[in-house]
N, C-alpha and C positions, 0 to 999 in steps of 0.2 A: 019715341021709337023712330019716327021718321027722320029726326035730326041725327040719330045715330047711324042710320042707313045712308043718308046723304053724306055724312062725314066720312063713312067707310068707303063709299063710292069715290068721293074726292081724293082720298089718300090712295086708293088703288089706282086712280087715273093718273095722279101725280107720279106715283112710282113707276107705272107702265111708261109714261112719257120719259122719265128719267132713264130708263133702260134703253130707250130708242135713240138716244144720243149717239153721235158718231165722234170717234176720237182718232187722231193721227199724230204723227210726229215728223219732224224734219231735223236735219242736221245742218245748220247754217255754216259750220266750219267746212263741211264736205262741199256744200253749195258754193261757197266763196272760192274754195280752192279750184273749182272747175269753171271759174269765170276769168278769162284772160285779162279783162280790164281790171280786175280786183289784183291779180298777180302783179301787173305792171305798176299800179298805184303803190302797192306794198313795196316793190322794189325801188321805186322812186323815194318813198318815205324813208326806207332803210338807208338809201345812199345819202339823203339829206341829213339824216340823224348822225350817220358816221362822220360826215364832213363837219358838222357842227361840234360833234364831240371831240374831233381832232383839233379844231380851232380853239376849243376851251382847254384841252390838255396842253396845247402849245403855249397859251397864255399862263397856265399854272406853272409850266416849266420855266417860263421866263420869270416868274414871280420867285420861284424857288432859287434861281440863279442870282436874282437881286438880293434875296435874303441872305444866301451863302456869302455873296460879296460884302454885304453890310457886316455880317458877323466877323469876317476876316479883318475888315478895316475899322470895326467899331472902336477898338482900343485906342486908335490913333486919331480918331474924329473929335472935334469940339462938340460940346453938348447941343448946340444949335443945328450943327450939320447932322448929328445922330437923329435928332427930332424930325428934321426935314426928310431924311431917308426913310425913317420908320413911317411917317405920314405917307410918303409916296408908295410904299409897299402896301400899306393898308388900303389906300385909295385903289390901287391896281387889283388887290383882292376883292374889294366891294365891286369893282367894276365887272370882274369875271364872274362873280356869283350873280350879279344883276343880268348879265348876258346869259348865264346857264338857266335862270329863272325865265328869262325872256324866250329862250329857245325851247326849253323842256318843261316849263311850268304848266300849272292847270290850265291856264288860257294862253299858253306859248304858241310860238310859231309852228312847231310840230303838230300840236293839237288842232290849231286852225287848218293846217294843210290837210291833216287826216279828215277833218270834217269836209273840206271841199272835195276831196277825191273819193272817199270812201262812203260818205252819207248817201250819195245819189244811188250808188250800187245797192246798199242796204235797203233804201226806199223801194227800189224796183223789185227786190227779193220779197219785201214784206207786202207790197201790192199784189204781186202774183200769188202769194200764200193767202191773202185775204180774198181775192177773187176765186181761187179754187175752193177755199172753205165755203164761200157763198154758193157757188155753183154746185158743189158736191154735198152740200148741207152737213158740214162738220161743225160740231158744237165747239170743240176745242182742238187746236193743233199745238203741240209742245215742240220746244226746241231742245233737242237732246245735247246740243253742244253748249248751252247755257249752264247756269249753276243749278238747274233743276235736276235733282237726283233721280234717275230712272233705274230701278232695279232689274226690270226686265222690259223689253220692247220687242213685240213681234215684228219682223221686217216687212211683213205685208202691209203694215199700217204706215210705213215710212214713205213720205211723199217727197223726199229730196230730189229724186231723179225726175219726178213729174214737175217740180218747180223749175229745174234746169231746162227741161224741154219747153215748158210754157215760156221761159224767158228766150228761148231760141239758142241755147247752148248744148254742145255735145258734152259728154262727161266720161269720166273714167269710172266704170262700175266699181262698186264698193267690194273690198275683199272679204 
């Protein structure tokens, strides 16, 4: 009998402590939008990407011209010259594909530059959220900008503006 009472008391205590947990959410897209350094970094990344994309497109245009020229002259060229021109076109295509991978690939220049510029800002945000969660005793803080599906979120639990204030930024209030 004592075991049943003890087990019941433990279950009630666990349930009560579970109800006392505090939850909140933030919108990191909103937070980032209101940080000037992030907007500047994003503009720089967009400009770099556009410049690199134009460079790659120009090289593909050049390859296309070489190919059209080859097709027009192929009938008149000896076999060894045809082979040489085909190899030249193939090498240029491979070089452009390699450049594209180097610029935009998984560990490419754009990814590295994004890590260099954006990661410190994200770390500042994370540290501010972590500090707020510790100080204000939140058990969980969700990010509603991520892939987490929130069907309903009461705005009074949104800490996004508080995070911006903690980081020292002014913000455009949410609509």
